[in-house]
DODO-926076 format. One record per atom (N, C-alpha, C): residue in three letters; x, y, z. Coordinates in steps of 0.2 Angstrom, whole numbers, padded with zeros to 4 digits, always signed. Layout:
# DODO-926076
ALAXYZ...
This chain:
# DODO-926076
UNK+0221+0118+0155UNK+0227+0115+0158UNK+0232+0120+0160UNK+0236+0118+0165UNK+0240+0121+0168UNK+0246+0119+0166UNK+0251+0116+0170UNK+0258+0114+0169UNK+0259+0108+0166UNK+0252+0105+0165UNK+0254+0098+0162UNK+0255+0099+0154UNK+0259+0094+0152UNK+0262+0094+0145UNK+0256+0090+0141UNK+0254+0092+0135UNK+0250+0088+0131UNK+0255+0084+0126UNK+0253+0077+0127UNK+0257+0073+0123UNK+0253+0070+0117UNK+0258+0069+0111UNK+0254+0067+0106UNK+0261+0061+0103UNK+0259+0059+0097UNK+0264+0054+0094UNK+0271+0056+0093UNK+0271+0064+0091UNK+0277+0066+0089UNK+0283+0068+0096UNK+0279+0069+0103UNK+0283+0071+0107UNK+0283+0066+0113UNK+0280+0061+0113UNK+0280+0055+0116UNK+0286+0054+0120UNK+0290+0051+0116UNK+0298+0048+0117UNK+0301+0054+0122UNK+0301+0060+0118UNK+0306+0064+0121UNK+0303+0067+0128UNK+0298+0067+0128UNK+0293+0070+0135UNK+0294+0065+0140UNK+0292+0058+0138UNK+0291+0053+0143UNK+0297+0048+0143UNK+0298+0044+0137UNK+0303+0040+0138UNK+0311+0043+0138UNK+0311+0048+0137UNK+0319+0051+0137UNK+0318+0056+0142UNK+0314+0056+0146UNK+0314+0061+0153UNK+0319+0059+0159UNK+0322+0064+0161UNK+0326+0063+0166UNK+0322+0062+0174UNK+0316+0065+0174UNK+0312+0063+0180UNK+0306+0059+0178UNK+0304+0056+0183UNK+0298+0051+0183UNK+0292+0056+0179UNK+0288+0052+0176UNK+0283+0055+0172UNK+0277+0052+0173UNK+0271+0057+0175UNK+0265+0055+0177UNK+0261+0056+0171UNK+0257+0051+0167UNK+0254+0052+0162UNK+0246+0052+0163UNK+0241+0055+0161UNK+0236+0054+0161UNK+0232+0053+0155UNK+0230+0047+0153UNK+0226+0044+0147UNK+0218+0046+0149UNK+0216+0052+0144UNK+0210+0055+0145UNK+0206+0055+0139UNK+0201+0058+0138UNK+0196+0060+0133UNK+0190+0064+0135UNK+0189+0069+0131UNK+0185+0074+0133UNK+0178+0073+0134UNK+0175+0067+0132UNK+0169+0064+0132UNK+0168+0060+0139UNK+0173+0059+0143UNK+0174+0055+0149UNK+0172+0059+0155UNK+0167+0057+0158UNK+0165+0061+0165UNK+0170+0059+0170UNK+0172+0054+0172UNK+0178+0053+0177UNK+0183+0056+0176UNK+0186+0057+0168UNK+0191+0060+0166UNK+0191+0068+0168UNK+0185+0071+0167UNK+0183+0078+0169UNK+0184+0079+0176UNK+0182+0074+0179UNK+0182+0075+0188UNK+0189+0074+0190UNK+0193+0071+0186UNK+0201+0070+0189UNK+0206+0076+0186UNK+0203+0079+0181UNK+0206+0084+0178UNK+0210+0089+0182UNK+0204+0092+0187UNK+0208+0097+0192UNK+0212+0095+0197UNK+0211+0088+0198UNK+0216+0085+0203UNK+0223+0084+0200UNK+0223+0082+0193UNK+0229+0081+0189UNK+0232+0088+0189UNK+0228+0093+0187UNK+0231+0100+0187UNK+0236+0102+0194UNK+0232+0101+0200UNK+0234+0103+0205UNK+0241+0098+0208UNK+0242+0092+0206UNK+0247+0088+0206UNK+0253+0091+0202UNK+0251+0093+0195UNK+0256+0096+0191UNK+0260+0103+0195UNK+0256+0107+0198UNK+0257+0113+0201UNK+0262+0111+0207UNK+0259+0107+0211UNK+0261+0104+0218UNK+0269+0101+0217UNK+0269+0096+0213UNK+0275+0093+0211UNK+0279+0095+0206UNK+0280+0102+0204UNK+0283+0104+0197UNK+0291+0103+0200UNK+0295+0101+0196UNK+0302+0100+0197UNK+0304+0093+0200UNK+0298+0090+0203UNK+0299+0084+0206UNK+0298+0076+0201UNK+0291+0079+0197UNK+0290+0075+0192UNK+0286+0078+0186UNK+0286+0075+0181UNK+0283+0079+0174UNK+0276+0076+0174UNK+0271+0080+0174UNK+0265+0078+0173UNK+0261+0079+0166UNK+0260+0074+0163UNK+0256+0075+0155UNK+0250+0072+0154UNK+0247+0074+0150UNK+0241+0071+0147UNK+0240+0069+0141UNK+0237+0064+0140UNK+0237+0061+0132UNK+0229+0060+0130UNK+0227+0062+0126UNK+0220+0063+0124UNK+0220+0056+0119UNK+0215+0051+0121UNK+0216+0045+0117UNK+0212+0045+0111UNK+0207+0050+0110UNK+0204+0050+0105UNK+0208+0053+0098UNK+0213+0058+0101UNK+0218+0060+0097UNK+0224+0056+0096UNK+0225+0052+0100UNK+0233+0048+0100UNK+0230+0041+0102UNK+0226+0039+0097UNK+0224+0030+0098UNK+0231+0026+0099UNK+0235+0028+0095UNK+0240+0022+0093UNK+0245+0023+0100UNK+0245+0028+0103UNK+0248+0028+0109UNK+0244+0024+0114UNK+0238+0025+0115UNK+0233+0021+0120UNK+0234+0015+0118UNK+0234+0013+0112UNK+0235+0005+0110UNK+0241+0002+0113UNK+0246+0005+0110UNK+0254+0004+0112UNK+0254+0002+0120UNK+0251+0006+0124UNK+0251+0006+0132UNK+0245+0002+0133UNK+0241-0001+0130UNK+0236-0006+0132UNK+0230-0001+0137UNK+0230+0005+0135UNK+0224+0008+0139UNK+0217+0007+0136UNK+0214+0002+0140UNK+0207+0002+0137UNK+0202+0003+0141UNK+0202+0008+0146UNK+0197+0011+0150UNK+0201+0018+0152UNK+0196+0022+0153UNK+0199+0029+0155UNK+0195+0031+0160UNK+0198+0036+0164UNK+0206+0038+0164UNK+0211+0032+0167UNK+0216+0032+0163UNK+0221+0028+0166UNK+0228+0032+0166UNK+0230+0031+0173UNK+0236+0034+0175UNK+0242+0029+0175UNK+0247+0031+0171UNK+0253+0028+0171UNK+0259+0033+0174UNK+0263+0028+0177UNK+0269+0032+0180UNK+0276+0028+0176UNK+0279+0033+0173UNK+0285+0031+0168UNK+0290+0033+0172UNK+0296+0028+0173UNK+0303+0030+0177UNK+0307+0028+0173UNK+0312+0031+0171UNK+0319+0029+0166UNK+0316+0027+0160UNK+0310+0028+0157UNK+0307+0026+0151UNK+0304+0020+0151UNK+0302+0018+0157UNK+0299+0012+0158UNK+0292+0013+0163UNK+0287+0009+0160UNK+0280+0009+0165UNK+0283+0006+0171UNK+0281+0010+0178UNK+0282+0006+0183UNK+0276+0006+0187UNK+0271+0010+0187UNK+0264+0009+0191UNK+0259+0011+0185UNK+0253+0009+0187UNK+0247+0010+0183UNK+0240+0011+0187UNK+0236+0015+0186UNK+0230+0015+0190UNK+0224+0017+0183UNK+0218+0013+0186UNK+0214+0015+0181UNK+0207+0017+0185UNK+0204+0023+0182UNK+0198+0025+0185UNK+0198+0032+0189UNK+0194+0035+0191UNK+0194+0040+0194UNK+0196+0039+0201UNK+0200+0044+0204UNK+0203+0042+0211UNK+0204+0050+0215UNK+0204+0049+0221UNK+0207+0054+0224UNK+0212+0058+0224UNK+0214+0064+0225UNK+0222+0067+0225UNK+0225+0061+0229UNK+0224+0058+0235UNK+0229+0054+0238UNK+0230+0048+0234UNK+0224+0045+0231UNK+0226+0040+0228UNK+0230+0040+0222UNK+0230+0046+0219UNK+0235+0047+0212UNK+0242+0048+0215UNK+0243+0052+0220UNK+0249+0054+0222UNK+0252+0047+0224UNK+0249+0043+0228UNK+0251+0036+0229UNK+0255+0032+0224UNK+0254+0034+0218UNK+0257+0030+0211UNK+0263+0033+0211UNK+0265+0038+0214UNK+0273+0040+0213UNK+0277+0043+0220UNK+0273+0043+0225UNK+0275+0046+0230UNK+0280+0042+0234UNK+0282+0035+0232UNK+0287+0031+0236UNK+0293+0030+0232UNK+0292+0033+0224UNK+0297+0032+0220UNK+0303+0036+0224UNK+0309+0033+0222UNK+0316+0035+0225UNK+0318+0040+0219UNK+0319+0047+0219UNK+0321+0051+0216UNK+0329+0052+0215
């Protein structure tokens, strides 16, 4: 992991819901093939968009209550939060362009 923030039950509210920047959250698991394929893309996005959006990762095996709270039933699931609310969601492996599309039209 590079510049991504690892989320858990104790830091989710502060890092995501109370963030002054949009937050791109990758819900993933270590055993998930498509998650492994998406990981370098997510890392690239974290570096490229540093200062514009916050990129976080949430391991669903370690944080099943967060996955349940946000109705994450398949992974990878990518959710964009803005001002503490979910604004966009995408499920399944995607290209970098596909993932960037989740947040690129957001008014900053």
